[in-house]
A tleap script that builds the chain and sets N, CA, C and O, in Angstrom:
source leaprc.protein.ff14SB
mol = sequence {
  NMET ALA PHE HIE ASP GLY GLN ARG VAL LYS
  LEU ALA ALA ASP VAL ARG LEU ALA GLY SER
  LEU THR VAL ALA GLY ASP SER PRO ASP ALA
  THR ASP ASP VAL GLY GLY SER LEU SER LEU
  ALA SER GLY THR GLU GLY THR VAL GLU ARG
  VAL VAL GLU HIE ALA LYS GLU GLU SER HIE
  GLU VAL ARG GLU TYR LEU ARG LEU THR SER
  LEU LEU ASP GLY PHE GLY ALA GLN MET PRO
  PRO ALA SER ARG SER ARG LEU GLU GLU GLN
  ILE GLY SER LEU GLU ALA ASP TRP LEU ALA
  TYR GLN GLU GLN ARG PRO HIE VAL THR VAL
  ARG VAL ARG LEU ASP ASN GLY PHE VAL LEU
  ASP GLY THR PRO GLU ALA LEU PHE ALA ALA
  CALA
}
set mol.1.N position { 45.927 56.572 17.036 }
set mol.1.CA position { 45.161 56.229 15.849 }
set mol.1.C position { 45.153 54.709 15.688 }
set mol.1.O position { 46.183 54.066 15.889 }
set mol.2.N position { 44.049 54.147 15.342 }
set mol.2.CA position { 43.934 52.707 15.143 }
set mol.2.C position { 44.205 52.371 13.679 }
set mol.2.O position { 43.525 52.864 12.780 }
set mol.3.N position { 45.191 51.540 13.460 }
set mol.3.CA position { 45.534 51.121 12.098 }
set mol.3.C position { 44.894 49.776 11.799 }
set mol.3.O position { 44.493 49.050 12.709 }
set mol.4.N position { 44.802 49.447 10.505 }
set mol.4.CA position { 44.270 48.154 10.091 }
set mol.4.C position { 45.098 47.645 8.915 }
set mol.4.O position { 45.775 48.416 8.234 }
set mol.5.N position { 45.033 46.345 8.692 }
set mol.5.CA position { 45.777 45.724 7.594 }
set mol.5.C position { 45.401 46.384 6.270 }
set mol.5.O position { 44.227 46.647 6.008 }
set mol.6.N position { 46.404 46.647 5.444 }
set mol.6.CA position { 46.181 47.225 4.129 }
set mol.6.C position { 46.152 48.742 4.110 }
set mol.6.O position { 46.109 49.343 3.036 }
set mol.7.N position { 46.174 49.366 5.260 }
set mol.7.CA position { 46.117 50.829 5.331 }
set mol.7.C position { 47.441 51.448 4.903 }
set mol.7.O position { 48.512 50.927 5.214 }
set mol.8.N position { 47.355 52.555 4.193 }
set mol.8.CA position { 48.548 53.303 3.786 }
set mol.8.C position { 48.962 54.204 4.946 }
set mol.8.O position { 48.134 54.905 5.528 }
set mol.9.N position { 50.252 54.177 5.275 }
set mol.9.CA position { 50.793 54.986 6.362 }
set mol.9.C position { 52.106 55.616 5.922 }
set mol.9.O position { 52.666 55.263 4.884 }
set mol.10.N position { 52.588 56.561 6.736 }
set mol.10.CA position { 53.899 57.157 6.489 }
set mol.10.C position { 54.592 57.334 7.830 }
set mol.10.O position { 53.947 57.461 8.871 }
set mol.11.N position { 55.911 57.341 7.783 }
set mol.11.CA position { 56.677 57.562 9.001 }
set mol.11.C position { 56.410 58.974 9.509 }
set mol.11.O position { 56.432 59.931 8.736 }
set mol.12.N position { 56.159 59.100 10.798 }
set mol.12.CA position { 55.858 60.401 11.386 }
set mol.12.C position { 57.118 61.109 11.870 }
set mol.12.O position { 57.055 62.272 12.270 }
set mol.13.N position { 58.257 60.429 11.841 }
set mol.13.CA position { 59.524 61.015 12.294 }
set mol.13.C position { 60.667 60.317 11.566 }
set mol.13.O position { 60.503 59.213 11.045 }
set mol.14.N position { 61.830 60.975 11.536 }
set mol.14.CA position { 63.015 60.319 11.004 }
set mol.14.C position { 63.357 59.144 11.908 }
set mol.14.O position { 63.234 59.238 13.129 }
set mol.15.N position { 63.791 58.032 11.305 }
set mol.15.CA position { 64.101 56.822 12.064 }
set mol.15.C position { 65.505 56.371 11.710 }
set mol.15.O position { 65.895 56.367 10.543 }
set mol.16.N position { 66.256 55.993 12.730 }
set mol.16.CA position { 67.588 55.431 12.509 }
set mol.16.C position { 67.620 54.071 13.172 }
set mol.16.O position { 67.410 53.945 14.379 }
set mol.17.N position { 67.886 53.050 12.365 }
set mol.17.CA position { 68.004 51.683 12.871 }
set mol.17.C position { 69.488 51.345 12.920 }
set mol.17.O position { 70.200 51.543 11.936 }
set mol.18.N position { 69.951 50.846 14.033 }
set mol.18.CA position { 71.363 50.515 14.172 }
set mol.18.C position { 71.497 49.198 14.909 }
set mol.18.O position { 70.656 48.843 15.735 }
set mol.19.N position { 72.550 48.488 14.603 }
set mol.19.CA position { 72.799 47.243 15.320 }
set mol.19.C position { 73.416 46.199 14.431 }
set mol.19.O position { 74.084 46.514 13.446 }
set mol.20.N position { 73.188 44.959 14.783 }
set mol.20.CA position { 73.750 43.824 14.081 }
set mol.20.C position { 72.849 43.437 12.912 }
set mol.20.O position { 71.629 43.364 13.064 }
set mol.21.N position { 73.437 43.192 11.766 }
set mol.21.CA position { 72.689 42.803 10.577 }
set mol.21.C position { 73.061 41.380 10.189 }
set mol.21.O position { 74.222 40.986 10.298 }
set mol.22.N position { 72.085 40.614 9.740 }
set mol.22.CA position { 72.314 39.255 9.268 }
set mol.22.C position { 71.685 39.136 7.893 }
set mol.22.O position { 70.574 39.617 7.670 }
set mol.23.N position { 72.382 38.503 6.982 }
set mol.23.CA position { 71.867 38.323 5.634 }
set mol.23.C position { 70.693 37.357 5.677 }
set mol.23.O position { 70.793 36.279 6.263 }
set mol.24.N position { 69.573 37.742 5.054 }
set mol.24.CA position { 68.389 36.894 5.029 }
set mol.24.C position { 68.729 35.569 4.359 }
set mol.24.O position { 69.448 35.531 3.361 }
set mol.25.N position { 68.212 34.503 4.912 }
set mol.25.CA position { 68.458 33.187 4.345 }
set mol.25.C position { 69.646 32.481 4.967 }
set mol.25.O position { 69.785 31.269 4.809 }
set mol.26.N position { 70.504 33.199 5.668 }
set mol.26.CA position { 71.620 32.554 6.357 }
set mol.26.C position { 71.080 31.694 7.482 }
set mol.26.O position { 69.998 31.948 8.012 }
set mol.27.N position { 71.839 30.682 7.838 }
set mol.27.CA position { 71.411 29.833 8.945 }
set mol.27.C position { 71.482 30.635 10.242 }
set mol.27.O position { 72.267 31.577 10.345 }
set mol.28.N position { 70.674 30.273 11.224 }
set mol.28.CA position { 70.682 31.006 12.493 }
set mol.28.C position { 72.022 30.927 13.203 }
set mol.28.O position { 72.307 31.730 14.092 }
set mol.29.N position { 72.861 29.945 12.806 }
set mol.29.CA position { 74.167 29.775 13.443 }
set mol.29.C position { 75.247 30.628 12.793 }
set mol.29.O position { 76.396 30.606 13.234 }
set mol.30.N position { 74.897 31.381 11.749 }
set mol.30.CA position { 75.897 32.188 11.051 }
set mol.30.C position { 76.533 33.174 12.022 }
set mol.30.O position { 75.847 33.837 12.800 }
set mol.31.N position { 77.863 33.257 11.957 }
set mol.31.CA position { 78.582 34.125 12.889 }
set mol.31.C position { 79.205 35.319 12.188 }
set mol.31.O position { 79.979 36.054 12.801 }
set mol.32.N position { 78.887 35.529 10.918 }
set mol.32.CA position { 79.498 36.638 10.184 }
set mol.32.C position { 78.592 37.868 10.158 }
set mol.32.O position { 78.498 38.553 9.139 }
set mol.33.N position { 77.920 38.151 11.293 }
set mol.33.CA position { 77.097 39.347 11.399 }
set mol.33.C position { 77.988 40.578 11.270 }
set mol.33.O position { 79.160 40.565 11.646 }
set mol.34.N position { 77.415 41.610 10.743 }
set mol.34.CA position { 78.141 42.871 10.618 }
set mol.34.C position { 77.313 43.965 11.278 }
set mol.34.O position { 76.092 43.854 11.397 }
set mol.35.N position { 77.982 45.005 11.696 }
set mol.35.CA position { 77.281 46.148 12.271 }
set mol.35.C position { 76.883 47.089 11.164 }
set mol.35.O position { 77.534 47.155 10.122 }
set mol.36.N position { 75.825 47.805 11.391 }
set mol.36.CA position { 75.407 48.750 10.379 }
set mol.36.C position { 74.305 49.639 10.902 }
set mol.36.O position { 73.816 49.476 12.019 }
set mol.37.N position { 73.928 50.587 10.059 }
set mol.37.CA position { 72.809 51.444 10.413 }
set mol.37.C position { 72.056 51.817 9.151 }
set mol.37.O position { 72.587 51.757 8.042 }
set mol.38.N position { 70.817 52.200 9.348 }
set mol.38.CA position { 69.950 52.576 8.253 }
set mol.38.C position { 69.099 53.740 8.724 }
set mol.38.O position { 68.531 53.701 9.815 }
set mol.39.N position { 69.013 54.770 7.905 }
set mol.39.CA position { 68.169 55.912 8.246 }
set mol.39.C position { 67.017 55.988 7.256 }
set mol.39.O position { 67.202 55.842 6.048 }
set mol.40.N position { 65.827 56.218 7.793 }
set mol.40.CA position { 64.630 56.373 6.970 }
set mol.40.C position { 64.019 57.735 7.281 }
set mol.40.O position { 63.858 58.104 8.444 }
set mol.41.N position { 63.687 58.461 6.248 }
set mol.41.CA position { 63.188 59.828 6.413 }
set mol.41.C position { 61.715 59.858 6.787 }
set mol.41.O position { 60.928 59.005 6.377 }
set mol.42.N position { 61.372 60.853 7.568 }
set mol.42.CA position { 59.979 61.124 7.883 }
set mol.42.C position { 59.211 61.280 6.573 }
set mol.42.O position { 59.708 61.886 5.624 }
set mol.43.N position { 58.005 60.733 6.524 }
set mol.43.CA position { 57.196 60.823 5.315 }
set mol.43.C position { 57.329 59.620 4.400 }
set mol.43.O position { 56.575 59.499 3.435 }
set mol.44.N position { 58.281 58.716 4.681 }
set mol.44.CA position { 58.413 57.501 3.885 }
set mol.44.C position { 57.132 56.693 4.034 }
set mol.44.O position { 56.706 56.397 5.150 }
set mol.45.N position { 56.520 56.337 2.909 }
set mol.45.CA position { 55.216 55.674 2.947 }
set mol.45.C position { 55.324 54.167 2.799 }
set mol.45.O position { 56.314 53.632 2.300 }
set mol.46.N position { 54.268 53.501 3.252 }
set mol.46.CA position { 54.195 52.058 3.146 }
set mol.46.C position { 52.793 51.577 3.461 }
set mol.46.O position { 51.863 52.368 3.621 }
set mol.47.N position { 52.661 50.251 3.547 }
set mol.47.CA position { 51.367 49.620 3.775 }
set mol.47.C position { 51.437 48.747 5.017 }
set mol.47.O position { 52.385 47.981 5.194 }
set mol.48.N position { 50.431 48.863 5.876 }
set mol.48.CA position { 50.356 48.044 7.081 }
set mol.48.C position { 50.045 46.606 6.670 }
set mol.48.O position { 49.062 46.352 5.974 }
set mol.49.N position { 50.887 45.668 7.105 }
set mol.49.CA position { 50.656 44.249 6.827 }
set mol.49.C position { 50.025 43.527 8.010 }
set mol.49.O position { 49.289 42.555 7.839 }
set mol.50.N position { 50.325 44.018 9.222 }
set mol.50.CA position { 49.803 43.336 10.411 }
set mol.50.C position { 49.751 44.325 11.574 }
set mol.50.O position { 50.643 45.157 11.735 }
set mol.51.N position { 48.717 44.225 12.365 }
set mol.51.CA position { 48.564 45.030 13.579 }
set mol.51.C position { 48.477 44.056 14.748 }
set mol.51.O position { 47.676 43.121 14.722 }
set mol.52.N position { 49.302 44.273 15.774 }
set mol.52.CA position { 49.299 43.397 16.946 }
set mol.52.C position { 49.002 44.240 18.179 }
set mol.52.O position { 49.732 45.179 18.498 }
set mol.53.N position { 47.914 43.888 18.867 }
set mol.53.CA position { 47.553 44.570 20.111 }
set mol.53.C position { 48.016 43.701 21.273 }
set mol.53.O position { 47.538 42.581 21.457 }
set mol.54.N position { 48.941 44.226 22.043 }
set mol.54.CA position { 49.495 43.499 23.179 }
set mol.54.C position { 48.629 43.749 24.415 }
set mol.54.O position { 48.118 44.850 24.620 }
set mol.55.N position { 48.480 42.731 25.213 }
set mol.55.CA position { 47.673 42.860 26.427 }
set mol.55.C position { 48.299 43.886 27.368 }
set mol.55.O position { 49.520 44.025 27.445 }
set mol.56.N position { 47.422 44.601 28.084 }
set mol.56.CA position { 47.910 45.553 29.077 }
set mol.56.C position { 48.563 44.774 30.211 }
set mol.56.O position { 48.103 43.697 30.592 }
set mol.57.N position { 49.630 45.332 30.736 }
set mol.57.CA position { 50.360 44.681 31.826 }
set mol.57.C position { 49.677 44.990 33.165 }
set mol.57.O position { 49.482 46.153 33.521 }
set mol.58.N position { 49.324 43.945 33.888 }
set mol.58.CA position { 48.699 44.113 35.202 }
set mol.58.C position { 49.775 44.160 36.274 }
set mol.58.O position { 50.612 43.261 36.365 }
set mol.59.N position { 49.752 45.198 37.077 }
set mol.59.CA position { 50.682 45.298 38.195 }
set mol.59.C position { 50.194 44.417 39.342 }
set mol.59.O position { 49.077 43.899 39.309 }
set mol.60.N position { 51.030 44.257 40.337 }
set mol.60.CA position { 50.641 43.500 41.533 }
set mol.60.C position { 49.413 44.138 42.178 }
set mol.60.O position { 48.506 43.436 42.625 }
set mol.61.N position { 49.387 45.476 42.225 }
set mol.61.CA position { 48.268 46.186 42.829 }
set mol.61.C position { 46.957 45.938 42.083 }
set mol.61.O position { 45.903 45.800 42.704 }
set mol.62.N position { 47.024 45.881 40.760 }
set mol.62.CA position { 45.821 45.620 39.963 }
set mol.62.C position { 45.319 44.200 40.210 }
set mol.62.O position { 44.121 43.979 40.385 }
set mol.63.N position { 46.236 43.247 40.222 }
set mol.63.CA position { 45.831 41.856 40.500 }
set mol.63.C position { 45.226 41.739 41.905 }
set mol.63.O position { 44.248 41.018 42.104 }
set mol.64.N position { 45.811 42.450 42.876 }
set mol.64.CA position { 45.299 42.409 44.243 }
set mol.64.C position { 43.914 43.064 44.317 }
set mol.64.O position { 43.035 42.564 45.020 }
set mol.65.N position { 43.713 44.158 43.611 }
set mol.65.CA position { 42.404 44.809 43.559 }
set mol.65.C position { 41.350 43.834 43.028 }
set mol.65.O position { 40.268 43.708 43.601 }
set mol.66.N position { 41.673 43.150 41.937 }
set mol.66.CA position { 40.738 42.191 41.349 }
set mol.66.C position { 40.431 41.041 42.304 }
set mol.66.O position { 39.287 40.602 42.419 }
set mol.67.N position { 41.457 40.568 42.977 }
set mol.67.CA position { 41.280 39.461 43.931 }
set mol.67.C position { 40.382 39.890 45.087 }
set mol.67.O position { 39.459 39.170 45.468 }
set mol.68.N position { 40.662 41.069 45.639 }
set mol.68.CA position { 39.896 41.532 46.792 }
set mol.68.C position { 38.447 41.871 46.437 }
set mol.68.O position { 37.534 41.578 47.209 }
set mol.69.N position { 38.235 42.490 45.268 }
set mol.69.CA position { 36.852 42.789 44.879 }
set mol.69.C position { 36.061 41.505 44.621 }
set mol.69.O position { 34.867 41.431 44.913 }
set mol.70.N position { 36.728 40.513 44.079 }
set mol.70.CA position { 36.071 39.218 43.872 }
set mol.70.C position { 35.704 38.589 45.216 }
set mol.70.O position { 34.618 38.031 45.372 }
set mol.71.N position { 36.606 38.683 46.171 }
set mol.71.CA position { 36.344 38.168 47.514 }
set mol.71.C position { 35.152 38.900 48.142 }
set mol.71.O position { 34.274 38.276 48.737 }
set mol.72.N position { 35.136 40.222 48.003 }
set mol.72.CA position { 34.026 41.013 48.559 }
set mol.72.C position { 32.700 40.660 47.882 }
set mol.72.O position { 31.679 40.497 48.550 }
set mol.73.N position { 32.723 40.543 46.556 }
set mol.73.CA position { 31.500 40.205 45.822 }
set mol.73.C position { 30.978 38.815 46.202 }
set mol.73.O position { 29.771 38.608 46.327 }
set mol.74.N position { 31.895 37.878 46.382 }
set mol.74.CA position { 31.489 36.505 46.648 }
set mol.74.C position { 31.107 36.224 48.094 }
set mol.74.O position { 30.186 35.452 48.360 }
set mol.75.N position { 31.818 36.854 49.030 }
set mol.75.CA position { 31.616 36.503 50.438 }
set mol.75.C position { 31.332 37.696 51.343 }
set mol.75.O position { 31.200 37.527 52.555 }
set mol.76.N position { 31.235 38.904 50.776 }
set mol.76.CA position { 31.048 40.103 51.580 }
set mol.76.C position { 29.822 40.076 52.473 }
set mol.76.O position { 29.865 40.543 53.611 }
set mol.77.N position { 28.728 39.529 51.960 }
set mol.77.CA position { 27.487 39.508 52.735 }
set mol.77.C position { 27.596 38.594 53.952 }
set mol.77.O position { 26.872 38.780 54.929 }
set mol.78.N position { 28.492 37.611 53.903 }
set mol.78.CA position { 28.633 36.646 54.993 }
set mol.78.C position { 29.722 37.038 55.985 }
set mol.78.O position { 29.873 36.394 57.023 }
set mol.79.N position { 30.487 38.091 55.676 }
set mol.79.CA position { 31.610 38.488 56.526 }
set mol.79.C position { 31.140 39.255 57.753 }
set mol.79.O position { 30.121 39.944 57.715 }
set mol.80.N position { 31.897 39.127 58.849 }
set mol.80.CA position { 31.621 39.997 60.003 }
set mol.80.C position { 31.838 41.457 59.587 }
set mol.80.O position { 32.689 41.728 58.739 }
set mol.81.N position { 31.100 42.385 60.155 }
set mol.81.CA position { 31.190 43.795 59.749 }
set mol.81.C position { 32.602 44.367 59.799 }
set mol.81.O position { 32.982 45.126 58.908 }
set mol.82.N position { 33.385 44.028 60.811 }
set mol.82.CA position { 34.748 44.563 60.922 }
set mol.82.C position { 35.637 44.038 59.788 }
set mol.82.O position { 36.435 44.790 59.229 }
set mol.83.N position { 35.503 42.776 59.454 }
set mol.83.CA position { 36.298 42.193 58.363 }
set mol.83.C position { 35.901 42.803 57.027 }
set mol.83.O position { 36.749 43.118 56.192 }
set mol.84.N position { 34.608 42.961 56.844 }
set mol.84.CA position { 34.112 43.560 55.596 }
set mol.84.C position { 34.606 45.001 55.463 }
set mol.84.O position { 35.012 45.426 54.382 }
set mol.85.N position { 34.569 45.733 56.543 }
set mol.85.CA position { 35.029 47.125 56.541 }
set mol.85.C position { 36.520 47.196 56.213 }
set mol.85.O position { 36.940 48.044 55.425 }
set mol.86.N position { 37.314 46.320 56.806 }
set mol.86.CA position { 38.762 46.275 56.539 }
set mol.86.C position { 39.035 45.933 55.064 }
set mol.86.O position { 39.924 46.509 54.438 }
set mol.87.N position { 38.266 44.998 54.533 }
set mol.87.CA position { 38.408 44.615 53.133 }
set mol.87.C position { 38.058 45.783 52.211 }
set mol.87.O position { 38.748 46.024 51.221 }
set mol.88.N position { 36.993 46.502 52.535 }
set mol.88.CA position { 36.604 47.663 51.735 }
set mol.88.C position { 37.679 48.754 51.774 }
set mol.88.O position { 37.915 49.435 50.776 }
set mol.89.N position { 38.326 48.916 52.928 }
set mol.89.CA position { 39.426 49.883 53.036 }
set mol.89.C position { 40.602 49.481 52.152 }
set mol.89.O position { 41.199 50.322 51.479 }
set mol.90.N position { 40.930 48.190 52.159 }
set mol.90.CA position { 42.027 47.698 51.314 }
set mol.90.C position { 41.708 47.937 49.843 }
set mol.90.O position { 42.569 48.362 49.073 }
set mol.91.N position { 40.479 47.663 49.465 }
set mol.91.CA position { 40.062 47.880 48.076 }
set mol.91.C position { 40.154 49.360 47.731 }
set mol.91.O position { 40.625 49.724 46.654 }
set mol.92.N position { 39.702 50.214 48.649 }
set mol.92.CA position { 39.764 51.650 48.428 }
set mol.92.C position { 41.186 52.155 48.249 }
set mol.92.O position { 41.423 53.073 47.464 }
set mol.93.N position { 42.135 51.565 48.967 }
set mol.93.CA position { 43.529 51.996 48.840 }
set mol.93.C position { 44.143 51.589 47.495 }
set mol.93.O position { 45.147 52.161 47.071 }
set mol.94.N position { 43.546 50.614 46.838 }
set mol.94.CA position { 44.059 50.143 45.539 }
set mol.94.C position { 43.276 50.711 44.361 }
set mol.94.O position { 43.624 50.457 43.208 }
set mol.95.N position { 42.238 51.466 44.634 }
set mol.95.CA position { 41.356 51.944 43.572 }
set mol.95.C position { 42.069 52.858 42.570 }
set mol.95.O position { 41.778 52.799 41.375 }
set mol.96.N position { 42.987 53.694 43.032 }
set mol.96.CA position { 43.718 54.589 42.117 }
set mol.96.C position { 44.520 53.778 41.094 }
set mol.96.O position { 44.566 54.129 39.915 }
set mol.97.N position { 45.152 52.690 41.554 }
set mol.97.CA position { 45.910 51.831 40.632 }
set mol.97.C position { 44.976 51.186 39.614 }
set mol.97.O position { 45.320 51.075 38.437 }
set mol.98.N position { 43.792 50.760 40.062 }
set mol.98.CA position { 42.814 50.135 39.175 }
set mol.98.C position { 42.335 51.137 38.124 }
set mol.98.O position { 42.253 50.802 36.942 }
set mol.99.N position { 42.022 52.351 38.542 }
set mol.99.CA position { 41.548 53.371 37.606 }
set mol.99.C position { 42.624 53.727 36.580 }
set mol.99.O position { 42.320 53.922 35.403 }
set mol.100.N position { 43.877 53.813 37.023 }
set mol.100.CA position { 44.984 54.096 36.098 }
set mol.100.C position { 45.126 52.961 35.083 }
set mol.100.O position { 45.373 53.209 33.903 }
set mol.101.N position { 44.972 51.733 35.537 }
set mol.101.CA position { 45.046 50.577 34.642 }
set mol.101.C position { 43.920 50.633 33.612 }
set mol.101.O position { 44.145 50.349 32.435 }
set mol.102.N position { 42.718 50.993 34.041 }
set mol.102.CA position { 41.569 51.072 33.140 }
set mol.102.C position { 41.783 52.123 32.046 }
set mol.102.O position { 41.290 51.959 30.930 }
set mol.103.N position { 42.506 53.192 32.354 }
set mol.103.CA position { 42.718 54.272 31.394 }
set mol.103.C position { 43.863 53.992 30.415 }
set mol.103.O position { 43.994 54.676 29.400 }
set mol.104.N position { 44.683 52.998 30.716 }
set mol.104.CA position { 45.805 52.668 29.833 }
set mol.104.C position { 45.301 52.185 28.482 }
set mol.104.O position { 44.337 51.425 28.392 }
set mol.105.N position { 45.974 52.643 27.438 }
set mol.105.CA position { 45.706 52.097 26.105 }
set mol.105.C position { 46.565 50.859 25.932 }
set mol.105.O position { 47.680 50.806 26.449 }
set mol.106.N position { 46.073 49.877 25.223 }
set mol.106.CA position { 46.919 48.706 24.968 }
set mol.106.C position { 48.104 49.104 24.090 }
set mol.106.O position { 48.007 50.021 23.275 }
set mol.107.N position { 49.208 48.410 24.268 }
set mol.107.CA position { 50.403 48.635 23.466 }
set mol.107.C position { 50.178 47.975 22.103 }
set mol.107.O position { 49.919 46.774 22.028 }
set mol.108.N position { 50.278 48.760 21.029 }
set mol.108.CA position { 50.020 48.253 19.682 }
set mol.108.C position { 51.283 48.404 18.840 }
set mol.108.O position { 51.909 49.463 18.809 }
set mol.109.N position { 51.640 47.315 18.157 }
set mol.109.CA position { 52.763 47.362 17.219 }
set mol.109.C position { 52.247 46.988 15.831 }
set mol.109.O position { 51.214 46.332 15.690 }
set mol.110.N position { 52.988 47.418 14.816 }
set mol.110.CA position { 52.591 47.141 13.438 }
set mol.110.C position { 53.765 46.596 12.640 }
set mol.110.O position { 54.931 46.816 12.968 }
set mol.111.N position { 53.416 45.881 11.586 }
set mol.111.CA position { 54.388 45.456 10.579 }
set mol.111.C position { 54.020 46.241 9.329 }
set mol.111.O position { 52.907 46.131 8.814 }
set mol.112.N position { 54.974 47.037 8.850 }
set mol.112.CA position { 54.730 47.898 7.697 }
set mol.112.C position { 55.760 47.585 6.616 }
set mol.112.O position { 56.963 47.562 6.876 }
set mol.113.N position { 55.272 47.344 5.399 }
set mol.113.CA position { 56.156 47.183 4.245 }
set mol.113.C position { 56.232 48.545 3.571 }
set mol.113.O position { 55.259 49.029 2.992 }
set mol.114.N position { 57.419 49.151 3.661 }
set mol.114.CA position { 57.618 50.471 3.075 }
set mol.114.C position { 57.725 50.360 1.559 }
set mol.114.O position { 58.107 49.314 1.033 }
set mol.115.N position { 57.391 51.426 0.867 }
set mol.115.CA position { 57.417 51.427 -0.598 }
set mol.115.C position { 58.824 51.189 -1.148 }
set mol.115.O position { 58.974 50.734 -2.282 }
set mol.116.N position { 59.852 51.490 -0.361 }
set mol.116.CA position { 61.218 51.273 -0.817 }
set mol.116.C position { 61.672 49.830 -0.610 }
set mol.116.O position { 62.824 49.499 -0.891 }
set mol.117.N position { 60.769 48.957 -0.116 }
set mol.117.CA position { 61.078 47.541 0.035 }
set mol.117.C position { 61.438 47.126 1.453 }
set mol.117.O position { 61.419 45.933 1.759 }
set mol.118.N position { 61.758 48.056 2.313 }
set mol.118.CA position { 62.093 47.714 3.690 }
set mol.118.C position { 60.823 47.341 4.458 }
set mol.118.O position { 59.730 47.833 4.176 }
set mol.119.N position { 61.008 46.460 5.430 }
set mol.119.CA position { 59.897 46.048 6.284 }
set mol.119.C position { 60.260 46.390 7.722 }
set mol.119.O position { 61.322 46.007 8.212 }
set mol.120.N position { 59.380 47.106 8.386 }
set mol.120.CA position { 59.543 47.396 9.806 }
set mol.120.C position { 58.511 46.555 10.548 }
set mol.120.O position { 57.307 46.717 10.348 }
set mol.121.N position { 58.991 45.655 11.404 }
set mol.121.CA position { 58.103 44.739 12.116 }
set mol.121.C position { 58.233 44.982 13.615 }
set mol.121.O position { 59.326 45.250 14.114 }
set mol.122.N position { 57.127 44.890 14.323 }
set mol.122.CA position { 57.147 45.098 15.762 }
set mol.122.C position { 57.390 46.551 16.132 }
set mol.122.O position { 57.936 46.845 17.196 }
set mol.123.N position { 56.989 47.450 15.263 }
set mol.123.CA position { 57.229 48.873 15.443 }
set mol.123.C position { 56.040 49.519 16.159 }
set mol.123.O position { 54.894 49.255 15.797 }
set mol.124.N position { 56.291 50.355 17.162 }
set mol.124.CA position { 55.168 51.022 17.839 }
set mol.124.C position { 54.339 51.831 16.851 }
set mol.124.O position { 54.889 52.506 15.980 }
set mol.125.N position { 53.028 51.764 16.982 }
set mol.125.CA position { 52.128 52.452 16.062 }
set mol.125.C position { 52.332 53.966 16.084 }
set mol.125.O position { 52.039 54.643 15.098 }
set mol.126.N position { 52.828 54.500 17.192 }
set mol.126.CA position { 53.018 55.952 17.318 }
set mol.126.C position { 54.044 56.489 16.318 }
set mol.126.O position { 54.105 57.695 16.077 }
set mol.127.N position { 54.847 55.598 15.741 }
set mol.127.CA position { 55.865 56.024 14.779 }
set mol.127.C position { 55.272 56.315 13.409 }
set mol.127.O position { 55.963 56.841 12.535 }
set mol.128.N position { 53.997 55.978 13.209 }
set mol.128.CA position { 53.363 56.153 11.907 }
set mol.128.C position { 52.154 57.075 11.984 }
set mol.128.O position { 51.546 57.247 13.041 }
set mol.129.N position { 51.822 57.662 10.837 }
set mol.129.CA position { 50.614 58.467 10.676 }
set mol.129.C position { 49.915 57.991 9.420 }
set mol.129.O position { 50.546 57.407 8.539 }
set mol.130.N position { 48.636 58.233 9.330 }
set mol.130.CA position { 47.898 57.869 8.121 }
set mol.130.C position { 48.446 58.655 6.935 }
set mol.130.O position { 48.771 59.836 7.061 }
set mol.131.N position { 48.547 57.999 5.792 }
set mol.131.CA position { 49.083 58.668 4.590 }
set mol.131.C position { 47.976 59.392 3.842 }
set mol.131.O position { 48.231 60.011 2.809 }
savepdb mol mol.pdb
quit
């Protein structure tokens, strides 16, 4: 589901946050961090403050596919037939990786201010549902 700023959402699952806690406003050099955990129940509502769409990660195979297709498009007509055929074979062997990359959805994270005052930032969008 695509979220937008200002949209009302709710947690789609119970969430447990655990780790090191730092008091807001403390200097970054503060060494009195404490361990803790926080549980938030499924259905807890809030408002989307920011949506961040992260670029899809290109594998080596995807980059190579792009490079080779560009080479074929730019110089294929001038290549000897055997070289062109070999290049087309290389491109064909990488086509499955290219198609898989094309089908990937971008990784989207959201910043949500929950009604109870907590803020979840950098949270995968899959953790929320429309309210």
